[in-house]
C-alpha positions as CSV (number, residue, x, y, z in Angstrom):
1,M,137.7,78.8,101.3
2,H,136.0,82.1,99.9
3,P,132.1,82.3,100.7
4,R,131.0,82.1,96.9
5,E,132.9,79.0,97.1
6,L,130.9,77.8,99.6
7,E,127.6,78.8,98.6
8,E,128.3,77.0,95.2
9,I,129.2,73.5,96.8
10,V,126.1,74.2,98.9
11,G,123.7,75.0,96.2
12,R,125.2,71.9,94.2
13,S,124.8,69.4,97.0
14,L,121.4,70.3,97.5
15,R,120.2,70.3,93.3
16,R,121.6,67.2,93.7
17,L,119.0,65.7,96.5
18,P,115.8,64.1,95.6
19,A,112.8,66.1,95.8
20,P,110.8,65.7,99.1
21,R,107.9,63.7,99.0
22,A,104.4,63.9,100.2
23,P,103.3,61.4,103.1
24,E,100.4,58.9,101.1
25,T,97.5,60.2,102.8
26,L,97.6,63.6,102.3
27,L,96.2,63.8,99.4
28,P,92.9,61.9,100.5
29,R,92.7,64.0,103.6
30,V,92.8,67.0,101.5
31,I,90.2,66.1,99.3
32,A,88.2,64.9,102.7
33,A,88.3,68.2,103.6
34,V,87.6,70.3,100.6
35,Q,84.7,68.1,100.3
36,A,83.3,68.2,103.7
37,W,83.9,72.0,103.5
38,A,82.0,72.5,100.3
39,Q,79.0,70.6,101.8
40,R,78.6,72.7,104.4
41,P,74.6,74.3,104.9
42,W,74.2,78.1,103.4
43,Y,74.1,79.1,106.4
44,A,77.4,78.6,107.7
45,R,79.0,79.7,104.3
46,A,80.1,83.5,103.5
47,W,76.8,85.8,103.1
48,F,77.7,86.5,99.0
49,T,77.3,82.6,98.0
50,W,73.6,82.5,100.1
51,P,70.6,81.9,98.0
52,P,69.8,85.0,96.2
53,L,66.1,85.2,98.4
54,L,68.0,84.3,101.1
55,Q,70.3,87.1,100.9
56,I,67.5,90.0,99.7
57,G,65.6,88.5,103.0
58,S,68.6,89.2,105.3
59,I,68.9,92.9,103.7
60,A,65.1,93.6,104.3
61,A,65.6,91.4,108.2
62,F,68.6,94.3,108.4
63,V,66.8,97.0,107.3
64,L,63.8,96.5,109.3
65,L,65.7,95.8,112.7
66,A,67.6,99.0,111.9
67,G,64.9,101.1,111.5
68,V,62.6,99.6,114.6
69,A,65.9,100.6,116.8
70,A,65.9,104.1,115.3
71,I,62.2,104.6,116.2
72,V,62.5,102.9,119.3
73,W,65.7,104.4,120.8
74,P,64.8,108.0,121.8
75,E,61.8,105.9,124.2
76,V,63.9,103.3,125.4
77,R,66.6,105.6,125.8
78,V,64.5,108.0,128.1
79,A,63.0,105.1,130.6
80,L,66.4,103.7,131.1
81,V,67.8,107.3,132.1
82,S,64.6,107.8,134.4
83,A,64.6,104.5,135.9
84,V,68.5,105.0,136.6
85,A,68.7,108.6,137.5
86,A,66.6,108.1,140.9
87,P,68.4,105.5,142.8
88,L,71.6,106.6,141.3
89,A,71.7,110.8,142.4
90,P,72.7,110.5,145.9
91,A,76.0,108.4,144.3
92,L,76.6,110.4,141.1
93,A,76.0,114.1,143.2
94,R,79.2,112.2,145.6
95,V,80.7,111.1,142.8
96,S,80.7,115.0,141.3
97,E,81.7,116.3,144.7
98,T,84.8,114.0,144.6
99,L,85.5,115.1,141.5
100,R,85.5,118.7,142.2
101,G,87.9,117.9,145.2
102,A,90.7,115.8,143.4
103,G,90.1,118.6,140.8
104,S,91.1,121.1,143.5
105,A,93.8,118.9,145.0
106,L,95.4,118.6,141.4
107,L,94.9,122.7,141.0
108,T,97.1,122.9,144.4
109,I,99.7,120.4,143.6
110,R,100.2,121.9,139.9
111,V,100.6,125.5,141.4
112,L,103.6,123.8,144.4
113,W,104.9,121.9,141.3
114,R,105.5,125.5,139.3
115,A,106.0,127.5,142.4
116,M,109.1,125.1,144.7
117,V,110.1,122.6,142.5
118,A,110.2,123.5,138.9
119,P,112.9,126.0,139.1
120,F,115.1,123.4,140.6
121,V,114.7,120.6,137.8
122,P,117.4,122.3,135.5
123,Y,119.5,122.2,138.8
124,L,118.7,118.7,139.7
125,F,119.0,117.2,136.4
126,V,122.9,118.7,136.0
127,W,123.5,117.0,139.7
128,V,122.2,113.3,138.6
129,A,124.1,113.7,135.3
130,A,127.4,114.9,137.3
131,M,126.6,111.8,139.3
132,C,126.3,109.4,136.5
133,A,129.4,111.0,134.8
134,A,131.6,110.1,138.4
135,C,129.7,106.3,138.7
136,A,131.3,105.7,134.8
137,A,135.0,107.6,135.6
138,F,134.6,105.3,138.9
139,A,133.6,102.0,137.1
140,A,136.5,102.6,134.6
141,A,139.0,103.0,137.4
142,I,137.9,99.8,138.9
143,N,137.7,98.0,135.9
144,R,141.4,99.3,134.7
145,V,142.6,97.6,138.2
146,A,141.0,94.8,138.1
147,M,142.4,94.2,134.3
148,A,145.8,95.1,135.3
149,N,145.8,93.2,138.7
150,H,144.6,90.2,136.1
151,A,147.1,90.8,133.3
152,Q,150.0,90.6,136.1
153,R,148.1,86.8,137.3
């Protein structure tokens, strides 16, 4: 049987089936859910559906809050920095010293890599590729021997 014929047979069989029916309780549940959604309070709805006066009031409150934050932030920042800097100064000095040491160690590692390891990387790559080829050849040989033994049984 050709796939096109099979497709036509299945299509005809599916068209003969009756349309699926929804459960009797589906419509009342959907209507109840829609009504509950529509009867939510104004503050639980999308901002664009709020009453216009409340939208204007919320914009004004936001602008006022943003303005106060922009005016007060520099003083708050200075106060926070001065409050935090004094107790943390010794720890920050140790962190800075540790980072300087780590930078020196990384520079040393980089110099050693470039001087001692990097020249041998191409040779190492060739050696690894040769080992992979040898493993593949060995696996092929074992497979051939195993299949030959299996074919003789």
